[in-house]
N, CA, C and O atoms as CSV, one atom per row, in Angstrom:
chain,resi,resn,atom,element,x,y,z
A,1,UNK,N,N,-66.287,-106.897,-176.804
A,1,UNK,CA,C,-65.707,-105.584,-176.987
A,1,UNK,C,C,-64.188,-105.735,-177.144
A,1,UNK,O,O,-63.555,-106.390,-176.316
A,2,UNK,N,N,-63.589,-105.141,-178.190
A,2,UNK,CA,C,-62.136,-105.274,-178.413
A,2,UNK,C,C,-61.342,-104.501,-177.365
A,2,UNK,O,O,-61.811,-103.509,-176.806
A,3,UNK,N,N,-60.117,-104.989,-177.116
A,3,UNK,CA,C,-59.217,-104.271,-176.203
A,3,UNK,C,C,-58.813,-102.947,-176.813
A,3,UNK,O,O,-58.535,-102.863,-178.009
A,4,UNK,N,N,-58.782,-101.936,-176.007
A,4,UNK,CA,C,-58.355,-100.622,-176.480
A,4,UNK,C,C,-56.941,-100.359,-175.979
A,4,UNK,O,O,-56.607,-100.656,-174.832
A,5,UNK,N,N,-56.135,-99.809,-176.839
A,5,UNK,CA,C,-54.753,-99.505,-176.504
A,5,UNK,C,C,-54.562,-98.006,-176.587
A,5,UNK,O,O,-54.963,-97.376,-177.566
A,6,UNK,N,N,-53.953,-97.434,-175.567
A,6,UNK,CA,C,-53.647,-96.005,-175.572
A,6,UNK,C,C,-52.163,-95.832,-175.825
A,6,UNK,O,O,-51.348,-96.556,-175.252
A,7,UNK,N,N,-51.801,-94.887,-176.669
A,7,UNK,CA,C,-50.374,-94.675,-176.920
A,7,UNK,C,C,-49.675,-94.116,-175.681
A,7,UNK,O,O,-50.244,-93.318,-174.936
A,8,UNK,N,N,-48.443,-94.547,-175.480
A,8,UNK,CA,C,-47.644,-94.045,-174.363
A,8,UNK,C,C,-47.013,-92.702,-174.680
A,8,UNK,O,O,-46.759,-91.895,-173.786
A,9,UNK,N,N,-46.764,-92.471,-175.955
A,9,UNK,CA,C,-46.136,-91.222,-176.398
A,9,UNK,C,C,-46.896,-90.727,-177.626
A,9,UNK,O,O,-47.172,-91.496,-178.547
A,10,UNK,N,N,-47.222,-89.467,-177.630
A,10,UNK,CA,C,-47.852,-88.849,-178.792
A,10,UNK,C,C,-46.918,-87.733,-179.254
A,10,UNK,O,O,-46.628,-86.806,-178.497
A,11,UNK,N,N,-46.458,-87.825,-180.480
A,11,UNK,CA,C,-45.533,-86.833,-181.029
A,11,UNK,C,C,-46.264,-86.061,-182.120
A,11,UNK,O,O,-46.726,-86.642,-183.102
A,12,UNK,N,N,-46.366,-84.755,-181.939
A,12,UNK,CA,C,-47.037,-83.907,-182.909
A,12,UNK,C,C,-46.018,-82.906,-183.436
A,12,UNK,O,O,-45.352,-82.224,-182.657
A,13,UNK,N,N,-45.894,-82.815,-184.762
A,13,UNK,CA,C,-44.948,-81.882,-185.354
A,13,UNK,C,C,-45.625,-81.065,-186.441
A,13,UNK,O,O,-46.632,-81.478,-187.014
A,14,UNK,N,N,-45.063,-79.917,-186.710
A,14,UNK,CA,C,-45.532,-79.069,-187.797
A,14,UNK,C,C,-44.495,-79.109,-188.912
A,14,UNK,O,O,-43.293,-79.150,-188.651
A,15,UNK,N,N,-44.966,-79.097,-190.148
A,15,UNK,CA,C,-44.053,-79.028,-191.285
A,15,UNK,C,C,-43.626,-77.579,-191.477
A,15,UNK,O,O,-44.453,-76.667,-191.456
A,16,UNK,N,N,-42.323,-77.381,-191.664
A,16,UNK,CA,C,-41.793,-76.041,-191.934
A,16,UNK,C,C,-40.986,-76.131,-193.219
A,16,UNK,O,O,-40.061,-76.935,-193.326
A,17,UNK,N,N,-41.340,-75.305,-194.190
A,17,UNK,CA,C,-40.633,-75.298,-195.477
A,17,UNK,C,C,-39.212,-74.772,-195.300
A,17,UNK,O,O,-38.951,-73.954,-194.417
A,18,UNK,N,N,-38.298,-75.242,-196.141
A,18,UNK,CA,C,-36.890,-74.865,-196.040
A,18,UNK,C,C,-36.662,-73.371,-196.227
A,18,UNK,O,O,-35.682,-72.841,-195.705
A,19,UNK,N,N,-37.515,-72.688,-196.939
A,19,UNK,CA,C,-37.324,-71.257,-197.168
A,19,UNK,C,C,-37.929,-70.392,-196.052
A,19,UNK,O,O,-37.792,-69.169,-196.084
A,20,UNK,N,N,-38.589,-71.006,-195.079
A,20,UNK,CA,C,-39.228,-70.261,-193.995
A,20,UNK,C,C,-38.189,-69.715,-193.016
A,20,UNK,O,O,-37.146,-70.331,-192.796
A,21,UNK,N,N,-38.480,-68.575,-192.441
A,21,UNK,CA,C,-37.585,-67.939,-191.459
A,21,UNK,C,C,-37.367,-68.868,-190.253
A,21,UNK,O,O,-36.263,-68.956,-189.716
A,22,UNK,N,N,-38.429,-69.550,-189.845
A,22,UNK,CA,C,-38.349,-70.462,-188.707
A,22,UNK,C,C,-37.325,-71.578,-188.969
A,22,UNK,O,O,-36.590,-71.971,-188.063
A,23,UNK,N,N,-37.280,-72.080,-190.193
A,23,UNK,CA,C,-36.330,-73.125,-190.550
A,23,UNK,C,C,-34.899,-72.593,-190.470
A,23,UNK,O,O,-34.011,-73.265,-189.947
A,24,UNK,N,N,-34.682,-71.385,-190.989
A,24,UNK,CA,C,-33.359,-70.769,-190.919
A,24,UNK,C,C,-32.895,-70.596,-189.487
A,24,UNK,O,O,-31.718,-70.791,-189.184
A,25,UNK,N,N,-33.818,-70.228,-188.596
A,25,UNK,CA,C,-33.477,-70.086,-187.172
A,25,UNK,C,C,-33.053,-71.424,-186.584
A,25,UNK,O,O,-32.121,-71.490,-185.782
A,26,UNK,N,N,-33.738,-72.482,-186.982
A,26,UNK,CA,C,-33.396,-73.812,-186.491
A,26,UNK,C,C,-32.002,-74.227,-186.968
A,26,UNK,O,O,-31.210,-74.756,-186.188
A,27,UNK,N,N,-31.707,-73.990,-188.230
A,27,UNK,CA,C,-30.387,-74.330,-188.776
A,27,UNK,C,C,-29.301,-73.551,-188.040
A,27,UNK,O,O,-28.262,-74.116,-187.699
A,28,UNK,N,N,-29.523,-72.289,-187.796
A,28,UNK,CA,C,-28.550,-71.496,-187.036
A,28,UNK,C,C,-28.357,-72.060,-185.633
A,28,UNK,O,O,-27.244,-72.068,-185.108
A,29,UNK,N,N,-29.449,-72.533,-185.028
A,29,UNK,CA,C,-29.372,-73.092,-183.681
A,29,UNK,C,C,-28.521,-74.365,-183.663
A,29,UNK,O,O,-27.640,-74.497,-182.813
A,30,UNK,N,N,-28.766,-75.301,-184.579
A,30,UNK,CA,C,-28.017,-76.557,-184.551
A,30,UNK,C,C,-26.602,-76.402,-185.105
A,30,UNK,O,O,-25.769,-77.290,-184.924
A,31,UNK,N,N,-26.323,-75.290,-185.776
A,31,UNK,CA,C,-25.000,-75.065,-186.348
A,31,UNK,C,C,-24.099,-74.239,-185.430
A,31,UNK,O,O,-22.963,-73.937,-185.794
A,32,UNK,N,N,-24.585,-73.874,-184.257
A,32,UNK,CA,C,-23.772,-73.062,-183.347
A,32,UNK,C,C,-22.578,-73.874,-182.860
A,32,UNK,O,O,-22.630,-75.103,-182.824
A,33,UNK,N,N,-21.509,-73.190,-182.489
A,33,UNK,CA,C,-20.253,-73.849,-182.130
A,33,UNK,C,C,-20.411,-74.926,-181.056
A,33,UNK,O,O,-19.845,-76.012,-181.178
A,34,UNK,N,N,-21.175,-74.629,-180.010
A,34,UNK,CA,C,-21.285,-75.602,-178.920
A,34,UNK,C,C,-22.147,-76.811,-179.270
A,34,UNK,O,O,-22.194,-77.774,-178.505
A,35,UNK,N,N,-22.829,-76.778,-180.412
A,35,UNK,CA,C,-23.672,-77.905,-180.807
A,35,UNK,C,C,-23.017,-78.810,-181.841
A,35,UNK,O,O,-23.524,-79.898,-182.116
A,36,UNK,N,N,-21.916,-78.387,-182.410
A,36,UNK,CA,C,-21.280,-79.182,-183.461
A,36,UNK,C,C,-20.545,-80.353,-182.833
A,36,UNK,O,O,-19.644,-80.167,-182.016
A,37,UNK,N,N,-20.933,-81.559,-183.220
A,37,UNK,CA,C,-20.419,-82.778,-182.597
A,37,UNK,C,C,-18.907,-82.924,-182.756
A,37,UNK,O,O,-18.239,-83.349,-181.813
A,38,UNK,N,N,-18.364,-82.597,-183.880
A,38,UNK,CA,C,-16.931,-82.810,-184.096
A,38,UNK,C,C,-16.087,-81.989,-183.131
A,38,UNK,O,O,-15.013,-82.424,-182.716
A,39,UNK,N,N,-16.571,-80.801,-182.771
A,39,UNK,CA,C,-15.837,-79.961,-181.832
A,39,UNK,C,C,-15.913,-80.481,-180.401
A,39,UNK,O,O,-15.053,-80.161,-179.581
A,40,UNK,N,N,-16.921,-81.272,-180.099
A,40,UNK,CA,C,-17.118,-81.800,-178.750
A,40,UNK,C,C,-17.178,-83.326,-178.765
A,40,UNK,O,O,-17.840,-83.940,-177.928
A,41,UNK,N,N,-16.486,-83.922,-179.719
A,41,UNK,CA,C,-16.563,-85.366,-179.903
A,41,UNK,C,C,-16.152,-86.129,-178.649
A,41,UNK,O,O,-16.770,-87.139,-178.312
A,42,UNK,N,N,-15.128,-85.664,-177.959
A,42,UNK,CA,C,-14.661,-86.365,-176.763
A,42,UNK,C,C,-15.704,-86.341,-175.647
A,42,UNK,O,O,-15.716,-87.231,-174.797
A,43,UNK,N,N,-16.577,-85.334,-175.640
A,43,UNK,CA,C,-17.623,-85.254,-174.622
A,43,UNK,C,C,-18.866,-86.034,-175.020
A,43,UNK,O,O,-19.615,-86.484,-174.153
A,44,UNK,N,N,-19.097,-86.200,-176.319
A,44,UNK,CA,C,-20.346,-86.785,-176.785
A,44,UNK,C,C,-20.190,-88.177,-177.378
A,44,UNK,O,O,-21.194,-88.842,-177.632
A,45,UNK,N,N,-18.985,-88.635,-177.603
A,45,UNK,CA,C,-18.781,-89.926,-178.247
A,45,UNK,C,C,-19.247,-91.047,-177.333
A,45,UNK,O,O,-18.691,-91.243,-176.253
A,46,UNK,N,N,-20.248,-91.770,-177.757
A,46,UNK,CA,C,-20.838,-92.832,-176.941
A,46,UNK,C,C,-19.841,-93.947,-176.654
A,46,UNK,O,O,-19.923,-94.590,-175.607
A,47,UNK,N,N,-18.908,-94.185,-177.558
A,47,UNK,CA,C,-17.964,-95.275,-177.350
A,47,UNK,C,C,-16.877,-94.918,-176.350
A,47,UNK,O,O,-16.310,-95.807,-175.716
A,48,UNK,N,N,-16.575,-93.628,-176.197
A,48,UNK,CA,C,-15.511,-93.254,-175.264
A,48,UNK,C,C,-15.948,-93.418,-173.812
A,48,UNK,O,O,-15.125,-93.756,-172.961
A,49,UNK,N,N,-17.196,-93.192,-173.518
A,49,UNK,CA,C,-17.679,-93.324,-172.143
A,49,UNK,C,C,-18.543,-94.563,-171.963
A,49,UNK,O,O,-18.742,-95.028,-170.841
A,50,UNK,N,N,-19.051,-95.093,-173.057
A,50,UNK,CA,C,-19.812,-96.342,-173.056
A,50,UNK,C,C,-21.025,-96.292,-172.135
A,50,UNK,O,O,-21.496,-97.340,-171.691
A,51,UNK,N,N,-21.536,-95.117,-171.840
A,51,UNK,CA,C,-22.677,-94.991,-170.948
A,51,UNK,C,C,-23.911,-95.687,-171.471
A,51,UNK,O,O,-24.619,-96.336,-170.702
A,52,UNK,N,N,-24.187,-95.572,-172.745
A,52,UNK,CA,C,-25.374,-96.199,-173.326
A,52,UNK,C,C,-25.307,-97.715,-173.198
A,52,UNK,O,O,-26.281,-98.354,-172.800
A,53,UNK,N,N,-24.162,-98.285,-173.534
A,53,UNK,CA,C,-24.028,-99.742,-173.463
A,53,UNK,C,C,-24.173,-100.239,-172.030
A,53,UNK,O,O,-24.809,-101.266,-171.795
A,54,UNK,N,N,-23.589,-99.522,-171.068
A,54,UNK,CA,C,-23.730,-99.928,-169.668
A,54,UNK,C,C,-25.196,-99.826,-169.232
A,54,UNK,O,O,-25.694,-100.687,-168.506
A,55,UNK,N,N,-25.873,-98.785,-169.672
A,55,UNK,CA,C,-27.296,-98.633,-169.357
A,55,UNK,C,C,-28.099,-99.800,-169.918
A,55,UNK,O,O,-28.932,-100.382,-169.223
A,56,UNK,N,N,-27.842,-100.138,-171.189
A,56,UNK,CA,C,-28.592,-101.206,-171.837
A,56,UNK,C,C,-28.302,-102.578,-171.221
A,56,UNK,O,O,-29.137,-103.478,-171.314
A,57,UNK,N,N,-27.143,-102.751,-170.598
A,57,UNK,CA,C,-26.806,-104.028,-169.969
A,57,UNK,C,C,-27.339,-104.140,-168.548
A,57,UNK,O,O,-27.269,-105.214,-167.949
A,58,UNK,N,N,-27.867,-103.059,-168.000
A,58,UNK,CA,C,-28.406,-103.085,-166.648
A,58,UNK,C,C,-29.749,-103.820,-166.679
A,58,UNK,O,O,-30.693,-103.328,-167.297
A,59,UNK,N,N,-29.861,-104.987,-166.030
A,59,UNK,CA,C,-31.095,-105.769,-166.119
A,59,UNK,C,C,-32.315,-105.059,-165.524
A,59,UNK,O,O,-33.446,-105.427,-165.840
A,60,UNK,N,N,-32.111,-104.060,-164.681
A,60,UNK,CA,C,-33.238,-103.305,-164.139
A,60,UNK,C,C,-33.801,-102.323,-165.163
A,60,UNK,O,O,-34.926,-101.844,-165.017
A,61,UNK,N,N,-33.017,-102.024,-166.197
A,61,UNK,CA,C,-33.417,-101.008,-167.162
A,61,UNK,C,C,-33.662,-101.560,-168.563
A,61,UNK,O,O,-34.376,-100.939,-169.351
A,62,UNK,N,N,-33.089,-102.704,-168.883
A,62,UNK,CA,C,-33.206,-103.232,-170.236
A,62,UNK,C,C,-32.917,-104.724,-170.238
A,62,UNK,O,O,-32.370,-105.270,-169.280
A,63,UNK,N,N,-33.293,-105.371,-171.327
A,63,UNK,CA,C,-32.997,-106.792,-171.455
A,63,UNK,C,C,-31.660,-107.041,-172.137
A,63,UNK,O,O,-31.290,-108.194,-172.360
A,64,UNK,N,N,-30.923,-105.978,-172.475
A,64,UNK,CA,C,-29.595,-106.135,-173.036
A,64,UNK,C,C,-29.401,-105.407,-174.346
A,64,UNK,O,O,-30.338,-104.842,-174.910
A,65,UNK,N,N,-28.180,-105.429,-174.816
A,65,UNK,CA,C,-27.810,-104.779,-176.068
A,65,UNK,C,C,-28.191,-105.691,-177.225
A,65,UNK,O,O,-28.050,-106.910,-177.138
A,66,UNK,N,N,-28.674,-105.092,-178.306
A,66,UNK,CA,C,-29.105,-105.867,-179.464
A,66,UNK,C,C,-28.679,-105.154,-180.737
A,66,UNK,O,O,-28.304,-103.982,-180.710
A,67,UNK,N,N,-28.741,-105.867,-181.839
A,67,UNK,CA,C,-28.436,-105.295,-183.152
A,67,UNK,C,C,-29.552,-105.683,-184.113
A,67,UNK,O,O,-30.548,-106.287,-183.715
A,68,UNK,N,N,-29.376,-105.334,-185.364
A,68,UNK,CA,C,-30.371,-105.720,-186.367
A,68,UNK,C,C,-30.333,-107.219,-186.659
A,68,UNK,O,O,-31.256,-107.759,-187.269
A,69,UNK,N,N,-29.260,-107.895,-186.223
A,69,UNK,CA,C,-29.127,-109.325,-186.494
A,69,UNK,C,C,-29.325,-110.199,-185.259
A,69,UNK,O,O,-29.680,-111.371,-185.390
A,70,UNK,N,N,-29.103,-109.649,-184.055
A,70,UNK,CA,C,-29.168,-110.440,-182.835
A,70,UNK,C,C,-30.030,-109.732,-181.787
A,70,UNK,O,O,-29.978,-108.512,-181.634
A,71,UNK,N,N,-30.828,-110.537,-181.066
A,71,UNK,CA,C,-31.637,-109.978,-179.979
A,71,UNK,C,C,-30.804,-109.710,-178.735
A,71,UNK,O,O,-31.131,-108.815,-177.955
A,72,UNK,N,N,-29.740,-110.467,-178.538
A,72,UNK,CA,C,-28.832,-110.282,-177.401
A,72,UNK,C,C,-27.408,-110.489,-177.898
A,72,UNK,O,O,-27.147,-111.385,-178.702
A,73,UNK,N,N,-26.497,-109.663,-177.420
A,73,UNK,CA,C,-25.098,-109.793,-177.828
A,73,UNK,C,C,-24.274,-110.486,-176.745
A,73,UNK,O,O,-24.472,-110.255,-175.552
A,74,UNK,N,N,-23.355,-111.332,-177.178
A,74,UNK,CA,C,-22.384,-111.916,-176.255
A,74,UNK,C,C,-21.324,-110.855,-175.969
A,74,UNK,O,O,-21.248,-109.865,-176.697
A,75,UNK,N,N,-20.516,-111.029,-174.946
A,75,UNK,CA,C,-19.438,-110.069,-174.695
A,75,UNK,C,C,-18.511,-109.885,-175.904
A,75,UNK,O,O,-18.066,-108.772,-176.186
A,76,UNK,N,N,-18.224,-110.981,-176.613
A,76,UNK,CA,C,-17.367,-110.894,-177.804
A,76,UNK,C,C,-18.031,-110.082,-178.899
A,76,UNK,O,O,-17.386,-109.246,-179.530
A,77,UNK,N,N,-19.326,-110.322,-179.133
A,77,UNK,CA,C,-20.052,-109.560,-180.149
A,77,UNK,C,C,-20.108,-108.079,-179.793
A,77,UNK,O,O,-20.029,-107.223,-180.675
A,78,UNK,N,N,-20.243,-107.777,-178.518
A,78,UNK,CA,C,-20.302,-106.382,-178.086
A,78,UNK,C,C,-19.000,-105.654,-178.398
A,78,UNK,O,O,-19.020,-104.517,-178.869
A,79,UNK,N,N,-17.873,-106.304,-178.139
A,79,UNK,CA,C,-16.570,-105.697,-178.427
A,79,UNK,C,C,-16.392,-105.475,-179.912
A,79,UNK,O,O,-15.870,-104.446,-180.341
A,80,UNK,N,N,-16.837,-106.464,-180.708
A,80,UNK,CA,C,-16.741,-106.337,-182.171
A,80,UNK,C,C,-17.532,-105.164,-182.673
A,80,UNK,O,O,-17.563,-104.909,-183.877
């Protein structure tokens, strides 16, 4: 009997056409002043607080920071 694998996450979405009222509501929601990244860049910029990188370097939470070219980054590569 083959091993069975159950997905850890199941993502279900509905398609909404661009001319639908629901789509317009979504655009209005993401375009509101408090959601625009440029207006809140200092609060949301990952490089200014480096929270993501510190999280990824925590050995209890991850095996380290990686890129499309390297599985693990050296401190010098991380700064670059």
